[in-house]
C-alpha positions in Angstrom: 294.6 259.6 167.4 295.5 257.4 164.9 291.4 256.0 164.1 292.9 252.9 161.9 294.9 252.1 164.7 292.1 252.4 167.3 289.5 250.5 164.5 292.2 248.0 164.9 292.3 247.6 168.7 288.4 247.7 168.6 288.2 244.5 166.6 290.9 242.7 168.8 289.5 243.8 172.1 285.7 241.9 170.6 287.3 239.4 169.4 288.7 238.7 172.5 286.0 239.0 174.8 284.0 236.5 172.1 286.9 234.0 172.8 286.8 234.7 176.4 283.1 233.7 176.8 283.6 230.6 174.9 286.4 229.4 176.8 284.5 230.3 179.9 281.9 227.9 179.5 284.4 224.7 178.5 286.6 225.5 181.6 284.0 225.2 184.0 282.3 222.3 182.5 286.0 220.4 182.5 286.2 221.2 185.9 282.9 219.5 187.2 283.6 217.0 185.6 287.4 216.6 186.2 288.0 218.1 189.7 291.4 219.5 188.7 292.0 222.7 190.6 293.7 224.1 187.7 291.0 224.4 185.5 289.0 226.2 188.2 291.9 228.5 188.8 292.0 229.3 184.6 288.0 229.6 184.7 288.5 232.2 187.2 290.9 233.9 185.3 288.7 233.6 182.0 285.3 235.0 184.1 287.6 238.4 184.9 288.9 238.6 181.4 285.4 238.2 180.4 284.8 241.6 182.6 288.1 243.7 182.1 288.3 243.0 178.3 284.3 243.7 177.9 285.5 247.6 180.2 288.8 247.8 177.7 286.6 247.7 174.9 284.4 250.5 175.9 287.4 252.2 177.2 289.0 252.6 173.4 285.7 253.0 172.1 284.8 256.3 174.5 288.7 257.5 174.1 287.7 258.2 170.5 285.5 261.1 171.4 286.7 264.3 170.5 288.4 267.0 172.6 285.9 269.3 174.5 286.1 272.4 176.5 285.9 270.1 179.8 288.6 267.9 178.1 290.2 270.2 175.8 293.6 267.4 174.8 290.4 264.3 174.0 289.8 261.2 176.1 292.8 259.2 175.1 293.5 259.0 178.6 290.4 257.0 179.1 292.5 253.9 178.2 295.4 254.5 181.0 292.4 254.5 183.4 290.8 251.3 181.6 294.5 249.4 182.2 294.6 250.8 185.5 291.7 249.7 186.5 292.0 246.4 184.6 295.1 245.8 186.9 293.4 246.3 190.4 291.3 243.7 188.7 294.0 241.0 188.3 295.4 241.6 191.5 292.5 242.1 194.2 290.1 239.2 192.4 292.2 236.8 190.5 295.3 236.5 192.0 294.0 236.5 195.4 291.3 234.0 194.4 293.6 231.5 192.9 295.9 232.0 196.1 292.6 231.2 198.3 291.8 227.9 196.4 295.4 226.5 195.9 297.7 227.0 199.1 294.5 224.7 201.2 295.5 222.0 198.3 299.0 222.0 198.1 299.0 221.7 202.2 296.6 218.9 201.6 297.0 217.4 197.9 295.7 214.1 199.1 291.5 215.9 199.5 291.9 216.4 195.4 288.9 214.2 194.0 290.0 213.4 190.1 288.3 212.3 187.0 288.4 212.2 183.5 291.4 213.9 183.5 291.5 213.3 179.5 289.3 216.0 179.4 290.9 218.4 181.2 293.5 217.9 178.8 291.6 218.2 175.9 289.6 221.5 177.4 293.1 223.1 178.1 294.7 222.4 174.8 291.5 223.7 173.0 291.4 227.0 174.9 295.4 227.4 174.2 294.8 227.5 170.4 291.3 229.8 171.2 293.2 231.9 173.4 296.0 232.1 170.4 294.1 234.1 167.7 293.0 237.1 169.6 296.5 237.2 170.8 298.3 236.8 167.5 295.7 239.9 166.4 297.2 241.7 168.8 300.8 240.9 168.4 301.0 241.7 164.4 299.3 244.8 164.7 301.4 246.4 167.2 302.1 249.3 168.7 299.4 249.3 170.5 297.2 251.6 172.5 297.4 251.1 176.3 294.2 249.2 176.1 294.7 247.0 173.7 298.6 246.7 175.1 296.7 245.5 178.7 294.7 243.1 176.8 297.8 242.1 175.1 299.1 241.7 178.7 295.9 239.2 179.8 296.3 236.9 176.2 299.9 236.2 177.1 299.2 235.8 180.7 296.0 233.0 179.8 298.4 231.4 177.5 301.2 230.4 180.3 298.2 229.5 183.0 297.4 227.3 180.6 300.6 225.7 179.9 300.4 225.5 184.1 297.0 223.8 183.9 298.0 221.2 181.2 301.2 220.4 183.3 299.1 219.9 186.6 296.6 217.5 184.5 299.7 215.7 183.1 301.1 215.4 186.7 297.9 214.1 187.8 297.6 211.4 185.3 301.1 210.3 186.2 300.5 210.7 190.1 301.7 213.7 190.9 298.5 215.9 192.3 300.7 218.2 194.5 301.7 219.5 190.9 298.2 221.1 190.7 298.1 223.3 193.3 301.6 224.7 192.6 300.3 225.4 189.1 297.7 227.4 190.2 300.1 229.0 192.5 302.4 229.9 189.8 299.5 230.7 187.5 298.5 233.6 190.4 301.8 234.9 190.8 301.9 235.3 187.4 298.8 237.2 187.0 300.1 239.7 190.1 303.8 240.1 188.8 302.1 241.2 185.2 299.9 243.1 186.7 302.1 245.2 188.9 303.8 246.2 185.7 300.8 247.4 184.3 299.9 249.8 187.3 303.5 251.3 187.3 303.4 252.1 183.3 299.9 253.6 183.3 300.3 255.3 186.5 303.5 257.4 184.8 301.1 258.7 181.8 298.1 259.6 183.9 301.2 261.5 186.4 302.3 263.5 182.8 304.9 261.2 181.9 307.0 262.6 179.0 307.9 261.2 175.5 311.5 261.6 176.8 314.8 263.4 176.0 315.0 262.1 172.2 311.5 263.7 170.9 312.6 267.0 173.3 315.5 267.6 170.9 313.3 266.8 167.3 311.1 269.9 169.3 313.5 272.0 169.8 316.0 271.4 166.5 312.6 271.8 164.5 312.1 275.6 166.2 315.7 276.3 165.9 315.4 275.5 162.3 312.9 278.1 161.4 314.7 281.7 160.3 314.0 284.1 162.7 314.3 282.1 165.7 317.5 283.0 168.1 316.7 280.4 171.2 314.3 278.0 172.7 313.0 277.6 176.2 310.1 276.2 178.4 310.4 273.3 176.1 307.0 270.9 177.9 305.8 268.0 176.3 303.2 265.1 178.3 301.4 262.0 176.9 297.9 263.3 177.4 296.5 259.9 175.6 298.2 256.2 174.6 299.9 257.8 171.8 298.9 261.6 171.8 301.7 264.2 172.9 300.9 267.4 173.9 303.7 270.0 173.7 304.6 273.9 174.4 307.4 275.6 173.9 308.8 279.5 174.0 310.5 281.0 171.0 312.8 283.8 171.4 312.8 286.5 168.9 314.5 289.5 167.9 312.5 292.3 169.7 312.2 294.8 166.8 310.0 292.1 164.7 306.3 293.5 164.0 303.4 291.2 165.1 302.5 290.1 162.1 306.6 288.5 161.3 305.8 287.3 165.0 302.8 285.3 163.9 304.6 283.7 161.0 307.8 282.7 162.4 305.8 281.4 165.4 302.9 279.6 162.6 306.1 278.4 160.8 307.5 276.8 164.0 304.2 274.9 164.5 304.3 273.5 160.9 307.7 272.3 161.4 307.2 271.1 164.8 304.2 269.0 163.6 306.4 267.5 160.3 309.7 266.3 162.6 308.1 265.2 165.9 304.6 264.7 165.2 302.7 265.9 168.4 298.8 265.5 168.9 298.9 269.2 169.9 301.3 272.4 169.8 301.2 275.7 171.6 303.8 278.0 170.7 304.5 281.1 172.4 306.9 284.0 171.3 308.6 286.1 173.0 311.8 288.8 173.0 315.3 288.0 173.3 316.4 290.7 176.2 319.8 289.9 175.4 320.1 289.5 171.7 322.4 292.0 170.4 324.3 291.2 173.1 326.0 287.7 171.9 324.8 284.9 170.7 321.7 282.6 171.6 321.8 280.1 173.7 319.3 277.1 173.7 317.2 276.1 176.9 314.1 273.9 177.6 
């Protein structure tokens, strides 16, 4: 695991939590003083952000633990688990709560009572500026771990939601209160859509997602470049963390080689695979090539 990248992710997540706490207080106060539903929607959104970002922060710190007997490939998947929980909370808490608040107001827009709209606009603009700070920090330090990517997605959601709240506040000031619940529903739909994408991505990692054919080809080419390797088979690889891959390969050797020669070749294969493909873990097994004397080698994965 890249410790420098993890440390940067932790710093960005910590900054996000601090910003969210400040924004939450501002949004709740502005909603109580203005009655703009979109501000309540954004306050609820931010409340969930406080818990979710804190949870992602803890998950990134937990993922730094070294491999042990119970988790021989480390704890990197903790970030994927955290991202799944975050996505579930986006849908079950934030989106559903926004729909519950917005739909009745959409049917009866005249029921809203608004005041101090200048305050709503000022708070929304200030929140947009504040949320942009951790967003730009995360954007600048890509690539990111799974938890940090989830946080980046949520910060992007925040900015779009704040744009909707700004539009709603301006529309109310101009005499169109129905825009307020419409903006809230748009925010809820956006959150749910992005959460589903987050669920799909991280589920695939936890189910043993392959790094793809290009990575497998690099591993195969590196192994075949070692003198004495006649073929490869049973090449498999999967993510065991946000940027850590576990690869396994069987290299076929001439059956007359000694154990010492076979071990030397396996060690060289291991070195070249790490140099060319950079897996976090690579296990190399050797096996005799049964047809070595009968024809040219075939390469199997």
